[in-house]
Kinemage of the C-alpha trace (Angstrom):
@kinemage 1
@onewidth
@group {chain A} dominant
@subgroup {mainchain}
@vectorlist {calphas} color= white
{ca unk a 1} P 0.000 0.000 0.000
{ca unk a 2} L 1.192 3.526 -0.752
{ca unk a 3} L 1.463 6.224 1.894
{ca unk a 4} L -1.638 8.418 1.723
{ca unk a 5} L -0.920 12.087 1.072
{ca unk a 6} L -3.370 14.997 1.063
{ca unk a 7} L -4.420 16.336 -2.355
{ca unk a 8} L -2.202 19.057 -3.765
{ca unk a 9} L -3.488 22.556 -4.438
{ca unk a 10} L -2.969 23.565 -8.066
{ca unk a 11} L -2.795 27.155 -9.285
{ca unk a 12} L -3.913 26.935 -12.913
{ca unk a 13} L -2.388 30.321 -13.772
{ca unk a 14} L 0.966 29.219 -12.337
{ca unk a 15} L 0.836 25.976 -14.321
{ca unk a 16} L 0.076 27.885 -17.503
{ca unk a 17} L 3.139 30.025 -16.882
{ca unk a 18} L 5.418 26.986 -16.894
{ca unk a 19} L 5.001 26.523 -20.649
{ca unk a 20} L 5.198 23.195 -22.456
{ca unk a 21} L 5.685 20.073 -20.327
{ca unk a 22} L 7.829 17.129 -21.445
{ca unk a 23} L 7.477 13.895 -19.492
{ca unk a 24} L 10.581 11.781 -20.068
{ca unk a 25} L 10.175 8.069 -19.306
{ca unk a 26} L 13.159 5.697 -19.638
{ca unk a 27} L 11.910 2.115 -19.827
{ca unk a 28} L 13.431 -1.323 -20.095
{ca unk a 29} L 11.241 -4.444 -20.173
{ca unk a 30} L 8.228 -2.633 -18.723
{ca unk a 31} L 5.465 -4.308 -20.711
{ca unk a 32} L 2.226 -3.893 -18.781
{ca unk a 33} L 3.588 -0.916 -16.821
{ca unk a 34} L 4.533 1.583 -19.523
{ca unk a 35} L 0.998 1.711 -20.926
{ca unk a 36} L -0.350 2.746 -17.527
{ca unk a 37} L 2.305 5.453 -17.213
{ca unk a 38} L 1.329 6.878 -20.609
{ca unk a 39} L -2.408 6.658 -19.982
{ca unk a 40} L -2.233 8.357 -16.589
{ca unk a 41} L 0.085 11.068 -17.901
{ca unk a 42} L -2.317 11.858 -20.744
{ca unk a 43} L -5.093 12.176 -18.169
{ca unk a 44} L -3.024 14.794 -16.328
{ca unk a 45} L -2.505 16.732 -19.563
{ca unk a 46} L -6.240 16.678 -20.243
{ca unk a 47} L -7.346 17.452 -16.673
{ca unk a 48} L -5.155 20.529 -16.266
{ca unk a 49} L -5.116 21.654 -19.901
{ca unk a 50} L -1.376 21.233 -20.208
{ca unk a 51} L 0.564 21.554 -23.448
{ca unk a 52} L 2.655 18.427 -23.124
{ca unk a 53} L 4.459 15.500 -24.685
{ca unk a 54} L 5.532 12.071 -23.461
{ca unk a 55} L 8.948 10.898 -24.654
{ca unk a 56} L 9.640 7.233 -23.916
{ca unk a 57} L 13.211 5.975 -24.284
{ca unk a 58} L 13.118 2.203 -24.773
{ca unk a 59} L 16.492 1.136 -23.429
{ca unk a 60} L 16.976 -2.146 -25.263
{ca unk a 61} L 13.801 -3.914 -24.093
{ca unk a 62} L 13.374 -7.559 -25.047
{ca unk a 63} L 9.642 -7.792 -24.280
{ca unk a 64} L 6.654 -5.934 -25.733
{ca unk a 65} L 7.537 -2.489 -24.332
{ca unk a 66} L 8.289 -0.959 -27.721
{ca unk a 67} L 5.105 -2.285 -29.315
{ca unk a 68} L 3.046 -1.012 -26.389
{ca unk a 69} L 4.463 2.501 -26.745
{ca unk a 70} L 4.005 2.459 -30.527
{ca unk a 71} L 0.379 1.496 -30.017
{ca unk a 72} L -0.126 4.550 -27.842
{ca unk a 73} L 1.775 6.813 -30.257
{ca unk a 74} L -0.647 5.801 -33.017
{ca unk a 75} L -3.554 6.927 -30.846
{ca unk a 76} L -2.052 10.114 -29.426
{ca unk a 77} L 0.164 12.774 -31.047
{ca unk a 78} L 1.587 13.509 -27.585
{ca unk a 79} L 3.447 10.180 -27.341
{ca unk a 80} L 6.882 9.723 -28.929
{ca unk a 81} L 9.283 6.792 -28.874
{ca unk a 82} L 13.068 6.610 -29.009
{ca unk a 83} L 14.775 3.225 -28.929
{ca unk a 84} L 18.257 1.982 -28.072
{ca unk a 85} L 19.434 -1.098 -29.930
{ca unk a 86} L 20.769 -2.515 -26.660
{ca unk a 87} L 20.615 -1.724 -22.979
{ca unk a 88} L 22.819 1.287 -22.251
{ca unk a 89} L 21.623 2.148 -18.738
{ca unk a 90} L 19.477 4.835 -17.163
{ca unk a 91} L 22.019 7.638 -17.519
{ca unk a 92} L 22.347 7.012 -21.275
{ca unk a 93} L 18.558 6.863 -21.604
{ca unk a 94} L 18.204 10.233 -19.886
{ca unk a 95} L 20.991 11.696 -22.010
{ca unk a 96} L 19.181 10.543 -25.148
{ca unk a 97} L 15.867 11.877 -23.896
{ca unk a 98} L 17.313 15.265 -22.954
{ca unk a 99} L 18.468 15.700 -26.554
{ca unk a 100} L 14.944 15.261 -27.908
{ca unk a 101} L 12.491 16.733 -25.403
{ca unk a 102} L 11.011 20.065 -26.426
{ca unk a 103} L 9.370 21.260 -23.222
{ca unk a 104} L 10.132 24.288 -21.100
{ca unk a 105} L 9.801 21.918 -18.148
{ca unk a 106} L 11.042 18.315 -18.211
{ca unk a 107} L 9.711 15.719 -15.764
{ca unk a 108} L 11.577 12.458 -15.260
{ca unk a 109} L 9.357 9.501 -14.344
{ca unk a 110} L 10.198 5.774 -14.208
{ca unk a 111} L 8.402 3.368 -16.507
{ca unk a 112} L 7.566 0.853 -13.778
{ca unk a 113} L 4.562 2.607 -12.173
{ca unk a 114} L 6.360 2.989 -8.844
{ca unk a 115} L 5.422 6.621 -9.410
{ca unk a 116} L 1.782 7.423 -10.231
{ca unk a 117} L 1.784 10.231 -12.824
{ca unk a 118} L -1.721 11.346 -11.830
{ca unk a 119} L -0.508 12.089 -8.303
{ca unk a 120} L 3.123 13.010 -8.807
{ca unk a 121} L 3.109 15.245 -11.898
{ca unk a 122} L 0.741 17.811 -10.313
{ca unk a 123} L 2.791 17.783 -7.100
{ca unk a 124} L 6.060 18.386 -8.946
{ca unk a 125} L 4.593 21.136 -11.105
{ca unk a 126} L 2.909 22.877 -8.181
{ca unk a 127} L 6.201 22.986 -6.282
{ca unk a 128} L 8.134 24.076 -9.373
{ca unk a 129} L 5.701 26.965 -9.883
{ca unk a 130} L 6.741 28.354 -6.479
{ca unk a 131} L 9.979 29.535 -8.081
{ca unk a 132} L 12.194 26.461 -7.906
{ca unk a 133} L 14.406 25.368 -10.792
{ca unk a 134} L 14.540 21.672 -9.846
{ca unk a 135} L 12.079 19.722 -7.719
{ca unk a 136} L 12.716 16.196 -6.443
{ca unk a 137} L 10.151 13.734 -5.152
{ca unk a 138} L 10.518 12.363 -1.622
{ca unk a 139} L 8.963 8.911 -1.200
{ca unk a 140} L 6.892 8.601 1.961
{ca unk a 141} L 6.646 5.269 3.772
{ca unk a 142} L 9.057 3.540 1.425
{ca unk a 143} L 9.485 -0.180 2.144
{ca unk a 144} L 11.797 -2.237 -0.054
{ca unk a 145} L 15.158 -3.985 0.183
{ca unk a 146} L 17.058 -0.897 -1.005
{ca unk a 147} L 15.914 1.453 1.776
{ca unk a 148} L 19.064 1.103 3.916
{ca unk a 149} L 21.470 1.615 0.993
{ca unk a 150} L 19.419 4.588 -0.197
{ca unk a 151} L 19.527 6.230 3.242
{ca unk a 152} L 23.315 5.873 3.414
{ca unk a 153} L 23.687 7.289 -0.090
{ca unk a 154} L 21.416 10.278 0.637
{ca unk a 155} L 23.139 10.971 3.965
{ca unk a 156} L 26.619 10.947 2.393
{ca unk a 157} L 25.399 13.101 -0.513
{ca unk a 158} L 23.865 15.707 1.826
{ca unk a 159} L 27.106 15.828 3.800
{ca unk a 160} L 29.408 16.111 0.775
{ca unk a 161} L 27.328 18.369 -1.470
{ca unk a 162} L 25.200 20.328 1.014
{ca unk a 163} L 21.973 19.652 -0.908
{ca unk a 164} L 19.146 19.368 1.614
{ca unk a 165} L 17.020 16.743 -0.133
{ca unk a 166} L 15.961 13.397 1.297
{ca unk a 167} L 15.513 11.303 -1.864
{ca unk a 168} L 17.999 12.394 -4.512
{ca unk a 169} L 17.590 9.403 -6.807
{ca unk a 170} L 13.874 9.633 -7.490
{ca unk a 171} L 11.482 11.517 -9.792
{ca unk a 172} L 12.365 15.087 -10.684
{ca unk a 173} L 11.094 18.127 -12.571
{ca unk a 174} L 13.563 20.503 -14.248
{ca unk a 175} L 13.306 23.800 -15.981
{ca unk a 176} L 14.875 23.769 -19.440
{ca unk a 177} L 17.826 25.941 -18.432
{ca unk a 178} L 18.872 23.360 -15.824
{ca unk a 179} L 19.187 20.624 -18.444
{ca unk a 180} L 21.045 22.949 -20.799
{ca unk a 181} L 23.565 23.721 -18.044
{ca unk a 182} L 24.275 20.083 -17.119
{ca unk a 183} L 27.670 18.659 -18.107
{ca unk a 184} L 27.696 15.509 -20.254
{ca unk a 185} L 26.326 12.727 -18.059
{ca unk a 186} L 28.617 9.713 -17.653
{ca unk a 187} L 28.423 6.326 -15.948
{ca unk a 188} L 25.547 6.474 -13.407
{ca unk a 189} L 25.599 10.217 -13.008
{ca unk a 190} L 21.815 10.544 -13.221
{ca unk a 191} L 21.992 10.213 -9.419
{ca unk a 192} L 23.894 13.494 -9.138
{ca unk a 193} L 21.702 15.825 -11.186
{ca unk a 194} L 20.457 17.617 -8.066
{ca unk a 195} L 24.026 18.198 -6.873
{ca unk a 196} L 25.138 19.478 -10.274
{ca unk a 197} L 22.165 21.830 -10.477
{ca unk a 198} L 22.780 23.167 -6.964
{ca unk a 199} L 26.464 23.661 -7.793
{ca unk a 200} L 25.435 25.843 -10.746
{ca unk a 201} L 23.295 28.003 -8.451
{ca unk a 202} L 19.867 26.648 -9.371
{ca unk a 203} L 17.222 26.583 -6.645
{ca unk a 204} L 16.441 23.012 -5.537
{ca unk a 205} L 13.256 21.920 -3.762
{ca unk a 206} L 11.488 18.699 -2.880
{ca unk a 207} L 7.918 17.537 -2.457
{ca unk a 208} L 6.532 14.445 -0.666
{ca unk a 209} L 5.205 11.702 -2.948
{ca unk a 210} L 3.501 8.391 -2.268
{ca unk a 211} L 5.431 5.144 -2.151
{ca unk a 212} L 4.092 2.598 -4.632
{ca unk a 213} L 5.581 -0.919 -4.715
{ca unk a 214} L 6.197 -2.400 -8.151
{ca unk a 215} L 3.277 -4.549 -9.358
{ca unk a 216} L 4.830 -6.097 -12.485
{ca unk a 217} L 8.354 -7.069 -13.529
{ca unk a 218} L 11.409 -6.687 -11.344
{ca unk a 219} L 13.829 -3.945 -10.378
{ca unk a 220} L 16.870 -3.453 -12.630
{ca unk a 221} L 19.041 -2.231 -9.759
{ca unk a 222} L 20.680 -4.220 -6.976
{ca unk a 223} L 23.033 -3.828 -4.027
{ca unk a 224} L 26.023 -4.392 -6.317
{ca unk a 225} L 25.804 -0.756 -7.409
{ca unk a 226} L 26.861 0.542 -3.954
{ca unk a 227} L 30.685 0.367 -4.482
{ca unk a 228} L 30.339 1.947 -7.924
{ca unk a 229} L 28.090 4.676 -6.523
{ca unk a 230} L 30.652 5.465 -3.817
{ca unk a 231} L 33.388 5.967 -6.410
{ca unk a 232} L 31.059 8.074 -8.565
{ca unk a 233} L 30.277 10.282 -5.554
{ca unk a 234} L 33.985 11.009 -5.075
{ca unk a 235} L 34.524 11.721 -8.786
{ca unk a 236} L 31.545 14.069 -9.032
{ca unk a 237} L 32.556 15.878 -5.839
{ca unk a 238} L 36.063 16.391 -7.221
{ca unk a 239} L 34.737 17.673 -10.551
{ca unk a 240} L 32.235 20.062 -8.967
{ca unk a 241} L 34.872 21.543 -6.684
{ca unk a 242} L 37.935 21.632 -8.939
{ca unk a 243} L 36.814 21.202 -12.560
{ca unk a 244} L 36.687 24.954 -13.219
{ca unk a 245} L 39.870 25.760 -11.285
{ca unk a 246} L 42.049 22.618 -11.339
{ca unk a 247} L 45.161 24.566 -10.360
{ca unk a 248} L 43.670 25.001 -6.897
{ca unk a 249} L 43.871 21.247 -6.382
{ca unk a 250} L 47.063 20.373 -8.243
{ca unk a 251} L 48.800 23.582 -7.224
{ca unk a 252} L 47.975 23.144 -3.534
{ca unk a 253} L 49.063 19.519 -3.573
{ca unk a 254} L 52.223 20.319 -5.526
{ca unk a 255} L 53.035 23.272 -3.298
{ca unk a 256} L 52.659 21.093 -0.221
{ca unk a 257} L 55.069 18.494 -1.606
{ca unk a 258} L 57.631 21.151 -2.585
{ca unk a 259} L 57.383 22.755 0.866
{ca unk a 260} L 57.835 19.359 2.521
{ca unk a 261} L 60.902 18.695 0.344
{ca unk a 262} L 62.558 22.002 1.197
{ca unk a 263} L 61.805 21.588 4.908
{ca unk a 264} L 63.488 18.192 4.731
{ca unk a 265} L 66.518 19.778 3.056
{ca unk a 266} L 66.590 22.394 5.800
{ca unk a 267} L 66.547 19.668 8.427
{ca unk a 268} L 69.395 17.831 6.672
{ca unk a 269} L 71.422 21.068 6.454
{ca unk a 270} L 71.008 21.766 10.166
{ca unk a 271} L 71.887 18.150 10.955
{ca unk a 272} L 75.049 18.429 8.837
{ca unk a 273} L 76.122 21.728 10.437
{ca unk a 274} L 75.466 20.613 14.011
{ca unk a 275} L 76.480 16.949 13.928
{ca unk a 276} L 78.358 16.629 10.586
{ca unk a 277} L 75.999 13.821 9.610
{ca unk a 278} L 74.562 13.000 6.204
{ca unk a 279} L 71.322 11.115 5.552
{ca unk a 280} L 71.498 10.084 1.894
{ca unk a 281} L 68.157 8.205 1.738
{ca unk a 282} L 66.302 11.155 3.251
{ca unk a 283} L 68.155 13.511 0.891
{ca unk a 284} L 66.978 11.587 -2.163
{ca unk a 285} L 63.443 11.270 -0.739
{ca unk a 286} L 63.280 15.065 -0.365
{ca unk a 287} L 64.350 15.395 -3.985
{ca unk a 288} L 61.532 13.083 -5.055
{ca unk a 289} L 59.036 15.247 -3.120
{ca unk a 290} L 60.210 18.425 -4.853
{ca unk a 291} L 60.132 16.754 -8.282
{ca unk a 292} L 56.638 15.377 -7.682
{ca unk a 293} L 55.469 18.816 -6.609
{ca unk a 294} L 56.828 20.397 -9.799
{ca unk a 295} L 55.105 17.724 -11.902
{ca unk a 296} L 51.774 18.423 -10.166
{ca unk a 297} L 52.213 22.141 -10.906
{ca unk a 298} L 52.721 21.329 -14.599
{ca unk a 299} L 49.630 19.079 -14.554
{ca unk a 300} L 47.684 21.972 -13.060
{ca unk a 301} L 48.713 24.310 -15.887
{ca unk a 302} L 47.774 21.697 -18.508
{ca unk a 303} L 44.429 21.124 -16.789
{ca unk a 304} L 43.738 24.875 -16.865
{ca unk a 305} L 44.350 24.886 -20.626
{ca unk a 306} L 41.964 21.924 -21.062
{ca unk a 307} L 39.260 23.656 -18.992
{ca unk a 308} L 39.639 26.793 -21.093
{ca unk a 309} L 39.124 24.785 -24.292
{ca unk a 310} L 36.206 22.904 -22.737
{ca unk a 311} L 34.437 26.145 -21.841
{ca unk a 312} L 34.738 27.294 -25.442
{ca unk a 313} L 33.287 23.972 -26.670
{ca unk a 314} L 30.411 24.208 -24.180
{ca unk a 315} L 29.594 27.690 -25.408
{ca unk a 316} L 29.653 26.458 -29.011
{ca unk a 317} L 27.404 23.512 -28.099
{ca unk a 318} L 24.958 25.842 -26.365
{ca unk a 319} L 24.801 28.050 -29.448
{ca unk a 320} L 24.179 25.037 -31.709
{ca unk a 321} L 21.484 23.704 -29.369
{ca unk a 322} L 19.653 27.037 -29.438
{ca unk a 323} L 19.807 26.979 -33.218
{ca unk a 324} L 18.487 23.412 -33.434
{ca unk a 325} L 15.653 24.128 -30.998
{ca unk a 326} L 14.247 26.577 -33.512
{ca unk a 327} L 13.510 23.639 -35.809
{ca unk a 328} L 10.710 21.172 -34.983
{ca unk a 329} L 11.901 17.711 -33.898
{ca unk a 330} L 8.589 15.902 -34.327
{ca unk a 331} L 6.701 15.999 -37.624
{ca unk a 332} L 2.949 16.166 -37.334
{ca unk a 333} L 2.451 13.032 -39.405
{ca unk a 334} L 2.323 9.376 -38.416
{ca unk a 335} L 4.552 8.518 -35.419
{ca unk a 336} L 6.507 5.959 -37.434
{ca unk a 337} L 7.898 8.882 -39.461
{ca unk a 338} L 9.562 10.586 -36.537
{ca unk a 339} L 13.226 11.042 -37.383
{ca unk a 340} L 14.222 9.610 -33.994
{ca unk a 341} L 11.456 7.068 -33.470
{ca unk a 342} L 13.892 4.501 -34.807
{ca unk a 343} L 16.911 3.102 -33.047
{ca unk a 344} L 19.904 4.764 -31.442
{ca unk a 345} L 23.111 2.975 -30.626
């Protein structure tokens, strides 16, 4: 049973001010679930008069997921399908979807019906209309075998990144500018979108949502992801702190090694003057410290040059994206004619 939540108050004028809504649904082997997600999302569009689209990314399904989505796309012009030839993972599915959605607001929902679109979409939009740039769902009364691992992950993430959200790896609503500002997502970095958005200065909020246990199929995620997630947390933290100014990291580390080397030389000099003793191993070790420090300084300068080039490429990509957004991505004809309703590698 899901945790009962009071109905959300919706300001129709505020919803109208959000613009077009894109609901992005990655799905893998979700036959029997994905149709319900689409149907309930279309009801939300109709009930609140929203200008919206549903973009389903079929991530290499081997069941009838693709056929189920195509059936809906033939009945509704709001439903669009993108397929991967093989399973590439949730992050890749989101990356593909972000390239094709057209909305001013993008909502990420799972394809397994653990989130009820009829309840959760209005809650996310209502909170977003309060002036937030990103809104995350917070599952109430969650009960599954991943609760403990999720609590540890959220606790560590709040401590490292300072983002005060309780459920960072759940449904989310983004304004378009948040997605445009995200760096290229790698590995399992979909878990860190809130942290990246907060690092860029976007306002992050959360809203309680009901917990709904999966009714069909099985979860694609297990406890084996915990070690990988821990390493990803460290990498993302490093990139958010030092990616724009790498010399602060490499320079500080290199400077510390050089200082330690010279202090060791000073100690050896005093030892030689006072006691006429030489410590050859320590002498060579101090030389290694100084050399390592100089190498780290050089790495810092090279990293600064790379960051400078990357910023220019990001600006060029942003300009190209703005140009491409002026052209329609979805023809108004039959859904089978969509240029990206076929397969992506």
